[in-house]
N, CA, C and O atoms as CSV, one atom per row, in Angstrom:
chain,resi,resn,atom,element,x,y,z
A,1,MET,N,N,129.743,120.459,120.331
A,1,MET,CA,C,129.868,119.006,120.264
A,1,MET,C,C,128.676,118.333,120.947
A,1,MET,O,O,128.091,117.400,120.398
A,2,GLU,N,N,128.315,118.805,122.143
A,2,GLU,CA,C,127.198,118.200,122.873
A,2,GLU,C,C,125.896,118.364,122.104
A,2,GLU,O,O,125.072,117.450,122.059
A,3,ARG,N,N,125.717,119.527,121.502
A,3,ARG,CA,C,124.497,119.795,120.727
A,3,ARG,C,C,124.388,118.833,119.544
A,3,ARG,O,O,123.306,118.325,119.250
A,4,GLU,N,N,125.507,118.585,118.870
A,4,GLU,CA,C,125.524,117.656,117.744
A,4,GLU,C,C,125.157,116.250,118.200
A,4,GLU,O,O,124.398,115.549,117.530
A,5,ILE,N,N,125.699,115.844,119.338
A,5,ILE,CA,C,125.410,114.513,119.873
A,5,ILE,C,C,123.933,114.397,120.235
A,5,ILE,O,O,123.296,113.386,119.941
A,6,LEU,N,N,123.393,115.431,120.871
A,6,LEU,CA,C,121.973,115.414,121.234
A,6,LEU,C,C,121.080,115.354,119.997
A,6,LEU,O,O,120.096,114.615,119.979
A,7,ASN,N,N,121.414,116.116,118.977
A,7,ASN,CA,C,120.635,116.088,117.733
A,7,ASN,C,C,120.705,114.713,117.076
A,7,ASN,O,O,119.696,114.196,116.596
A,8,GLU,N,N,121.894,114.127,117.057
A,8,GLU,CA,C,122.059,112.796,116.478
A,8,GLU,C,C,121.266,111.756,117.268
A,8,GLU,O,O,120.606,110.898,116.682
A,9,MET,N,N,121.331,111.835,118.588
A,9,MET,CA,C,120.597,110.885,119.427
A,9,MET,C,C,119.087,111.065,119.270
A,9,MET,O,O,118.355,110.076,119.217
A,10,ARG,N,N,118.616,112.291,119.196
A,10,ARG,CA,C,117.185,112.538,119.000
A,10,ARG,C,C,116.725,111.883,117.710
A,10,ARG,O,O,115.699,111.204,117.683
A,11,GLU,N,N,117.481,112.087,116.644
A,11,GLU,CA,C,117.098,111.512,115.359
A,11,GLU,C,C,117.113,109.983,115.402
A,11,GLU,O,O,116.217,109.339,114.857
A,12,ARG,N,N,118.125,109.403,116.044
A,12,ARG,CA,C,118.201,107.944,116.152
A,12,ARG,C,C,117.036,107.380,116.948
A,12,ARG,O,O,116.457,106.359,116.577
A,13,ILE,N,N,116.693,108.050,118.044
A,13,ILE,CA,C,115.603,107.577,118.899
A,13,ILE,C,C,114.266,107.696,118.179
A,13,ILE,O,O,113.474,106.753,118.175
A,14,VAL,N,N,114.012,108.847,117.574
A,14,VAL,CA,C,112.740,109.038,116.865
A,14,VAL,C,C,112.647,108.056,115.702
A,14,VAL,O,O,111.584,107.482,115.465
A,15,ASN,N,N,113.725,107.859,114.988
A,15,ASN,CA,C,113.726,106.911,113.881
A,15,ASN,C,C,113.430,105.496,114.379
A,15,ASN,O,O,112.653,104.768,113.761
A,16,SER,N,N,114.046,105.109,115.488
A,16,SER,CA,C,113.848,103.770,116.030
A,16,SER,C,C,112.441,103.552,116.573
A,16,SER,O,O,111.906,102.445,116.512
A,17,PHE,N,N,111.852,104.610,117.102
A,17,PHE,CA,C,110.534,104.493,117.729
A,17,PHE,C,C,109.439,105.193,116.922
A,17,PHE,O,O,108.392,105.544,117.467
A,18,MET,N,N,109.678,105.394,115.635
A,18,MET,CA,C,108.710,106.122,114.821
A,18,MET,C,C,107.363,105.403,114.775
A,18,MET,O,O,106.321,106.057,114.719
A,19,ASP,N,N,107.367,104.082,114.798
A,19,ASP,CA,C,106.090,103.371,114.802
A,19,ASP,C,C,105.274,103.714,116.043
A,19,ASP,O,O,104.058,103.886,115.957
A,20,ILE,N,N,105.923,103.813,117.177
A,20,ILE,CA,C,105.234,104.163,118.420
A,20,ILE,C,C,104.774,105.616,118.368
A,20,ILE,O,O,103.673,105.934,118.817
A,21,VAL,N,N,105.600,106.488,117.831
A,21,VAL,CA,C,105.216,107.897,117.687
A,21,VAL,C,C,103.951,108.008,116.837
A,21,VAL,O,O,103.032,108.750,117.184
A,22,VAL,N,N,103.904,107.279,115.735
A,22,VAL,CA,C,102.752,107.335,114.839
A,22,VAL,C,C,101.517,106.751,115.518
A,22,VAL,O,O,100.448,107.362,115.494
A,23,LEU,N,N,101.658,105.574,116.124
A,23,LEU,CA,C,100.506,104.950,116.782
A,23,LEU,C,C,99.968,105.834,117.906
A,23,LEU,O,O,98.756,106.007,118.040
A,24,ALA,N,N,100.867,106.388,118.708
A,24,ALA,CA,C,100.430,107.240,119.813
A,24,ALA,C,C,99.710,108.479,119.303
A,24,ALA,O,O,98.729,108.918,119.901
A,25,ASN,N,N,100.187,109.037,118.213
A,25,ASN,CA,C,99.557,110.238,117.676
A,25,ASN,C,C,98.226,109.919,116.993
A,25,ASN,O,O,97.324,110.756,116.978
A,26,LEU,N,N,98.098,108.729,116.434
A,26,LEU,CA,C,96.834,108.335,115.822
A,26,LEU,C,C,95.736,108.126,116.864
A,26,LEU,O,O,94.555,108.082,116.519
A,27,LYS,N,N,96.116,107.998,118.130
A,27,LYS,CA,C,95.104,107.938,119.192
A,27,LYS,C,C,94.286,109.227,119.223
A,27,LYS,O,O,93.131,109.226,119.650
A,28,ASN,N,N,94.885,110.315,118.772
A,28,ASN,CA,C,94.226,111.619,118.787
A,28,ASN,C,C,93.363,111.868,117.552
A,28,ASN,O,O,92.637,112.860,117.491
A,29,GLY,N,N,93.441,110.975,116.573
A,29,GLY,CA,C,92.645,111.145,115.363
A,29,GLY,C,C,93.399,110.701,114.126
A,29,GLY,O,O,94.597,110.419,114.175
A,30,SER,N,N,92.690,110.643,113.032
A,30,SER,CA,C,93.257,110.195,111.755
A,30,SER,C,C,94.319,111.164,111.247
A,30,SER,O,O,94.298,112.358,111.544
A,31,MET,N,N,95.246,110.609,110.470
A,31,MET,CA,C,96.314,111.411,109.874
A,31,MET,C,C,96.651,110.858,108.494
A,31,MET,O,O,96.549,109.657,108.243
A,32,SER,N,N,97.049,111.754,107.617
A,32,SER,CA,C,97.593,111.346,106.320
A,32,SER,C,C,99.109,111.208,106.470
A,32,SER,O,O,99.672,111.587,107.497
A,33,GLY,N,N,99.757,110.671,105.458
A,33,GLY,CA,C,101.218,110.574,105.481
A,33,GLY,C,C,101.856,111.948,105.609
A,33,GLY,O,O,102.829,112.124,106.342
A,34,TYR,N,N,101.307,112.918,104.893
A,34,TYR,CA,C,101.814,114.285,104.983
A,34,TYR,C,C,101.678,114.818,106.411
A,34,TYR,O,O,102.575,115.495,106.915
A,35,ASP,N,N,100.544,114.506,107.062
A,35,ASP,CA,C,100.340,114.931,108.454
A,35,ASP,C,C,101.404,114.338,109.373
A,35,ASP,O,O,101.878,115.008,110.291
A,36,VAL,N,N,101.777,113.083,109.128
A,36,VAL,CA,C,102.805,112.420,109.941
A,36,VAL,C,C,104.147,113.116,109.752
A,36,VAL,O,O,104.834,113.423,110.726
A,37,VAL,N,N,104.518,113.366,108.498
A,37,VAL,CA,C,105.788,114.056,108.213
A,37,VAL,C,C,105.809,115.414,108.918
A,37,VAL,O,O,106.801,115.775,109.552
A,38,THR,N,N,104.716,116.159,108.803
A,38,THR,CA,C,104.617,117.490,109.416
A,38,THR,C,C,104.674,117.408,110.930
A,38,THR,O,O,105.366,118.202,111.567
A,39,PHE,N,N,103.954,116.456,111.514
A,39,PHE,CA,C,103.957,116.300,112.968
A,39,PHE,C,C,105.361,116.018,113.498
A,39,PHE,O,O,105.813,116.650,114.453
A,40,ILE,N,N,106.043,115.068,112.870
A,40,ILE,CA,C,107.397,114.715,113.329
A,40,ILE,C,C,108.331,115.909,113.177
A,40,ILE,O,O,109.153,116.170,114.055
A,41,HIS,N,N,108.209,116.624,112.082
A,41,HIS,CA,C,109.059,117.796,111.890
A,41,HIS,C,C,108.762,118.869,112.938
A,41,HIS,O,O,109.687,119.434,113.522
A,42,ASP,N,N,107.495,119.151,113.180
A,42,ASP,CA,C,107.114,120.180,114.150
A,42,ASP,C,C,107.483,119.780,115.581
A,42,ASP,O,O,107.954,120.605,116.364
A,43,GLU,N,N,107.267,118.519,115.906
A,43,GLU,CA,C,107.471,118.048,117.279
A,43,GLU,C,C,108.941,117.805,117.613
A,43,GLU,O,O,109.392,118.140,118.708
A,44,PHE,N,N,109.691,117.224,116.672
A,44,PHE,CA,C,111.067,116.789,116.950
A,44,PHE,C,C,112.119,117.513,116.120
A,44,PHE,O,O,113.313,117.281,116.307
A,45,HIS,N,N,111.696,118.390,115.204
A,45,HIS,CA,C,112.611,119.134,114.337
A,45,HIS,C,C,113.474,118.212,113.491
A,45,HIS,O,O,114.660,118.459,113.270
A,46,ILE,N,N,112.839,117.137,113.025
A,46,ILE,CA,C,113.504,116.172,112.153
A,46,ILE,C,C,112.633,116.023,110.912
A,46,ILE,O,O,111.417,115.866,111.014
A,47,LEU,N,N,113.258,116.071,109.748
A,47,LEU,CA,C,112.513,115.926,108.501
A,47,LEU,C,C,112.864,114.580,107.866
A,47,LEU,O,O,113.929,114.413,107.272
A,48,PHE,N,N,111.941,113.625,108.007
A,48,PHE,CA,C,112.110,112.329,107.365
A,48,PHE,C,C,111.515,112.400,105.969
A,48,PHE,O,O,110.580,113.162,105.720
A,49,SER,N,N,112.054,111.614,105.074
A,49,SER,CA,C,111.528,111.604,103.709
A,49,SER,C,C,110.131,110.990,103.714
A,49,SER,O,O,109.776,110.204,104.592
A,50,SER,N,N,109.361,111.371,102.719
A,50,SER,CA,C,108.019,110.798,102.606
A,50,SER,C,C,108.116,109.285,102.376
A,50,SER,O,O,107.242,108.537,102.815
A,51,GLY,N,N,109.155,108.840,101.702
A,51,GLY,CA,C,109.352,107.399,101.482
A,51,GLY,C,C,109.524,106.643,102.782
A,51,GLY,O,O,108.989,105.545,102.940
A,52,THR,N,N,110.269,107.220,103.718
A,52,THR,CA,C,110.462,106.595,105.025
A,52,THR,C,C,109.136,106.498,105.768
A,52,THR,O,O,108.812,105.455,106.336
A,53,VAL,N,N,108.383,107.571,105.764
A,53,VAL,CA,C,107.115,107.612,106.490
A,53,VAL,C,C,106.095,106.682,105.848
A,53,VAL,O,O,105.437,105.918,106.554
A,54,TYR,N,N,105.950,106.728,104.534
A,54,TYR,CA,C,104.961,105.872,103.881
A,54,TYR,C,C,105.334,104.401,103.993
A,54,TYR,O,O,104.451,103.552,104.110
A,55,SER,N,N,106.605,104.087,103.960
A,55,SER,CA,C,107.036,102.709,104.163
A,55,SER,C,C,106.601,102.214,105.540
A,55,SER,O,O,106.129,101.086,105.684
A,56,LEU,N,N,106.764,103.064,106.545
A,56,LEU,CA,C,106.331,102.717,107.904
A,56,LEU,C,C,104.813,102.548,107.953
A,56,LEU,O,O,104.318,101.586,108.540
A,57,LEU,N,N,104.076,103.468,107.344
A,57,LEU,CA,C,102.611,103.388,107.357
A,57,LEU,C,C,102.136,102.107,106.683
A,57,LEU,O,O,101.225,101.450,107.186
A,58,TYR,N,N,102.739,101.741,105.552
A,58,TYR,CA,C,102.352,100.513,104.868
A,58,TYR,C,C,102.652,99.298,105.746
A,58,TYR,O,O,101.864,98.354,105.790
A,59,SER,N,N,103.774,99.321,106.434
A,59,SER,CA,C,104.134,98.216,107.329
A,59,SER,C,C,103.130,98.096,108.482
A,59,SER,O,O,102.685,96.997,108.815
A,60,LEU,N,N,102.784,99.226,109.081
A,60,LEU,CA,C,101.798,99.209,110.164
A,60,LEU,C,C,100.450,98.699,109.661
A,60,LEU,O,O,99.735,97.997,110.376
A,61,GLU,N,N,100.112,99.060,108.426
A,61,GLU,CA,C,98.848,98.607,107.854
A,61,GLU,C,C,98.887,97.103,107.565
A,61,GLU,O,O,97.918,96.396,107.839
A,62,ARG,N,N,99.998,96.613,107.016
A,62,ARG,CA,C,100.139,95.176,106.757
A,62,ARG,C,C,100.041,94.363,108.050
A,62,ARG,O,O,99.538,93.240,108.051
A,63,ASN,N,N,100.527,94.945,109.148
A,63,ASN,CA,C,100.489,94.261,110.439
A,63,ASN,C,C,99.155,94.423,111.156
A,63,ASN,O,O,98.986,93.938,112.274
A,64,GLY,N,N,98.212,95.102,110.518
A,64,GLY,CA,C,96.880,95.230,111.075
A,64,GLY,C,C,96.746,96.233,112.209
A,64,GLY,O,O,95.758,96.208,112.942
A,65,LEU,N,N,97.733,97.119,112.365
A,65,LEU,CA,C,97.697,98.100,113.447
A,65,LEU,C,C,96.978,99.380,113.057
A,65,LEU,O,O,96.437,100.083,113.911
A,66,ILE,N,N,96.974,99.680,111.763
A,66,ILE,CA,C,96.268,100.854,111.251
A,66,ILE,C,C,95.538,100.448,109.979
A,66,ILE,O,O,95.816,99.407,109.383
A,67,ILE,N,N,94.614,101.283,109.587
A,67,ILE,CA,C,93.921,101.062,108.310
A,67,ILE,C,C,93.898,102.384,107.558
A,67,ILE,O,O,93.643,103.442,108.133
A,68,GLY,N,N,94.168,102.303,106.275
A,68,GLY,CA,C,94.158,103.497,105.436
A,68,GLY,C,C,92.919,103.516,104.562
A,68,GLY,O,O,92.522,102.498,103.993
A,69,ARG,N,N,92.319,104.684,104.465
A,69,ARG,CA,C,91.145,104.868,103.622
A,69,ARG,C,C,91.341,106.139,102.804
A,69,ARG,O,O,91.943,107.110,103.262
A,70,TRP,N,N,90.819,106.105,101.592
A,70,TRP,CA,C,90.908,107.286,100.745
A,70,TRP,C,C,89.851,108.290,101.178
A,70,TRP,O,O,88.674,107.955,101.307
A,71,SER,N,N,90.280,109.509,101.398
A,71,SER,CA,C,89.381,110.612,101.739
A,71,SER,C,C,89.731,111.757,100.806
A,71,SER,O,O,90.800,112.357,100.915
A,72,GLN,N,N,88.843,112.048,99.909
A,72,GLN,CA,C,89.085,113.016,98.853
A,72,GLN,C,C,90.284,112.540,98.053
A,72,GLN,O,O,90.189,111.506,97.392
A,73,ARG,N,N,91.392,113.235,98.079
A,73,ARG,CA,C,92.533,112.842,97.245
A,73,ARG,C,C,93.722,112.372,98.052
A,73,ARG,O,O,94.840,112.322,97.541
A,74,LYS,N,N,93.493,112.024,99.316
A,74,LYS,CA,C,94.613,111.546,100.126
A,74,LYS,C,C,94.190,110.337,100.937
A,74,LYS,O,O,93.006,110.132,101.204
A,75,ARG,N,N,95.165,109.548,101.321
A,75,ARG,CA,C,94.933,108.357,102.134
A,75,ARG,C,C,95.083,108.766,103.589
A,75,ARG,O,O,96.095,109.346,103.983
A,76,VAL,N,N,94.071,108.460,104.377
A,76,VAL,CA,C,94.033,108.843,105.782
A,76,VAL,C,C,94.070,107.566,106.618
A,76,VAL,O,O,93.358,106.603,106.335
A,77,TYR,N,N,94.903,107.573,107.641
A,77,TYR,CA,C,95.125,106.382,108.458
A,77,TYR,C,C,94.502,106.550,109.838
A,77,TYR,O,O,94.545,107.627,110.433
A,78,THR,N,N,93.921,105.456,110.331
A,78,THR,CA,C,93.359,105.414,111.677
A,78,THR,C,C,93.805,104.124,112.349
A,78,THR,O,O,94.184,103.160,111.683
A,79,LEU,N,N,93.755,104.119,113.670
A,79,LEU,CA,C,94.107,102.927,114.429
A,79,LEU,C,C,93.029,101.860,114.277
A,79,LEU,O,O,91.840,102.171,114.197
A,80,THR,N,N,93.449,100.617,114.238
A,80,THR,CA,C,92.521,99.495,114.324
A,80,THR,C,C,92.408,99.118,115.802
A,80,THR,O,O,93.104,99.684,116.646
A,81,ASP,N,N,91.539,98.168,116.109
A,81,ASP,CA,C,91.442,97.694,117.490
A,81,ASP,C,C,92.778,97.114,117.947
A,81,ASP,O,O,93.205,97.330,119.081
A,82,LYS,N,N,93.428,96.380,117.058
A,82,LYS,CA,C,94.739,95.799,117.374
A,82,LYS,C,C,95.759,96.899,117.650
A,82,LYS,O,O,96.561,96.784,118.577
A,83,GLY,N,N,95.732,97.960,116.856
A,83,GLY,CA,C,96.641,99.083,117.056
A,83,GLY,C,C,96.375,99.796,118.369
A,83,GLY,O,O,97.309,100.184,119.072
A,84,GLU,N,N,95.101,99.970,118.701
A,84,GLU,CA,C,94.743,100.618,119.968
A,84,GLU,C,C,95.234,99.797,121.156
A,84,GLU,O,O,95.755,100.352,122.123
A,85,LYS,N,N,95.069,98.481,121.085
A,85,LYS,CA,C,95.536,97.614,122.171
A,85,LYS,C,C,97.050,97.683,122.305
A,85,LYS,O,O,97.583,97.723,123.414
A,86,LYS,N,N,97.742,97.696,121.165
A,86,LYS,CA,C,99.210,97.723,121.209
A,86,LYS,C,C,99.713,99.026,121.816
A,86,LYS,O,O,100.588,98.999,122.681
A,87,ILE,N,N,99.180,100.165,121.380
A,87,ILE,CA,C,99.685,101.438,121.907
A,87,ILE,C,C,99.292,101.591,123.368
A,87,ILE,O,O,100.043,102.183,124.144
A,88,LYS,N,N,98.141,101.077,123.760
A,88,LYS,CA,C,97.740,101.117,125.169
A,88,LYS,C,C,98.727,100.318,126.021
A,88,LYS,O,O,99.144,100.779,127.084
A,89,ALA,N,N,99.099,99.129,125.562
A,89,ALA,CA,C,100.060,98.300,126.295
A,89,ALA,C,C,101.422,98.983,126.384
A,89,ALA,O,O,102.077,98.934,127.424
A,90,ILE,N,N,101.842,99.613,125.304
A,90,ILE,CA,C,103.137,100.318,125.307
A,90,ILE,C,C,103.102,101.475,126.290
A,90,ILE,O,O,104.035,101.659,127.072
A,91,LEU,N,N,102.030,102.255,126.255
A,91,LEU,CA,C,101.937,103.406,127.150
A,91,LEU,C,C,101.833,102.973,128.610
A,91,LEU,O,O,102.337,103.662,129.497
A,92,GLU,N,N,101.189,101.844,128.864
A,92,GLU,CA,C,101.110,101.336,130.238
A,92,GLU,C,C,102.470,100.845,130.734
A,92,GLU,O,O,102.738,100.852,131.936
A,93,ALA,N,N,103.326,100.419,129.804
A,93,ALA,CA,C,104.663,99.932,130.162
A,93,ALA,C,C,105.717,101.030,130.038
A,93,ALA,O,O,106.916,100.749,130.038
A,94,LYS,N,N,105.270,102.273,129.934
A,94,LYS,CA,C,106.189,103.388,129.673
A,94,LYS,C,C,107.340,103.452,130.674
A,94,LYS,O,O,108.490,103.631,130.276
A,95,GLN,N,N,107.050,103.309,131.953
A,95,GLN,CA,C,108.109,103.418,132.961
A,95,GLN,C,C,109.130,102.296,132.811
A,95,GLN,O,O,110.329,102.530,132.962
A,96,LYS,N,N,108.676,101.095,132.521
A,96,LYS,CA,C,109.601,99.977,132.317
A,96,LYS,C,C,110.482,100.220,131.098
A,96,LYS,O,O,111.671,99.899,131.109
A,97,ILE,N,N,109.896,100.784,130.054
A,97,ILE,CA,C,110.659,101.100,128.846
A,97,ILE,C,C,111.699,102.174,129.144
A,97,ILE,O,O,112.846,102.068,128.709
A,98,LEU,N,N,111.301,103.211,129.887
A,98,LEU,CA,C,112.249,104.265,130.262
A,98,LEU,C,C,113.375,103.709,131.131
A,98,LEU,O,O,114.536,104.082,130.961
A,99,ASP,N,N,113.032,102.819,132.058
A,99,ASP,CA,C,114.053,102.182,132.902
A,99,ASP,C,C,115.037,101.377,132.061
A,99,ASP,O,O,116.242,101.393,132.316
A,100,LEU,N,N,114.522,100.680,131.067
A,100,LEU,CA,C,115.385,99.910,130.177
A,100,LEU,C,C,116.346,100.813,129.420
A,100,LEU,O,O,117.536,100.516,129.310
A,101,ILE,N,N,115.822,101.913,128.901
A,101,ILE,CA,C,116.673,102.865,128.182
A,101,ILE,C,C,117.718,103.470,129.121
A,101,ILE,O,O,118.882,103.616,128.747
A,102,MET,N,N,117.310,103.814,130.314
A,102,MET,CA,C,118.262,104.381,131.298
A,102,MET,C,C,119.345,103.381,131.640
A,102,MET,O,O,120.487,103.776,131.877
A,103,SER,N,N,119.022,102.097,131.674
A,103,SER,CA,C,120.017,101.081,132.012
A,103,SER,C,C,121.116,101.011,130.962
A,103,SER,O,O,122.213,100.536,131.254
A,104,LEU,N,N,120.848,101.471,129.759
A,104,LEU,CA,C,121.878,101.498,128.719
A,104,LEU,C,C,123.008,102.466,129.062
A,104,LEU,O,O,124.134,102.300,128.592
A,105,PHE,N,N,122.711,103.465,129.871
A,105,PHE,CA,C,123.685,104.500,130.177
A,105,PHE,C,C,124.337,104.320,131.538
A,105,PHE,O,O,125.049,105.211,132.002
A,106,MET,N,N,124.113,103.221,132.163
A,106,MET,CA,C,124.708,102.980,133.496
A,106,MET,C,C,125.830,102.005,133.415
A,106,MET,O,O,126.444,101.685,134.433
């Protein structure tokens, strides 16, 4: 029972914060949509549909946080200056965010 709850919570958290997961990982270099799906699966053992991931990537691109460019036969995404500033601010506020999440369980 506990394992099921933990798996469900992991999936809910990753799903809710997938934009942050993607932005933080793009700090390390460009990624395609397939790379994002693979990273999330390898890192969190969750397999999101390509539609879910590409919808998120398009949203991040519309908001000016990432930019997609065609490289050979795939679209590769990188952070924009706006995206870099946003993920930097989020990472700097990490402890406050963790405190907020912890307050949900008290």
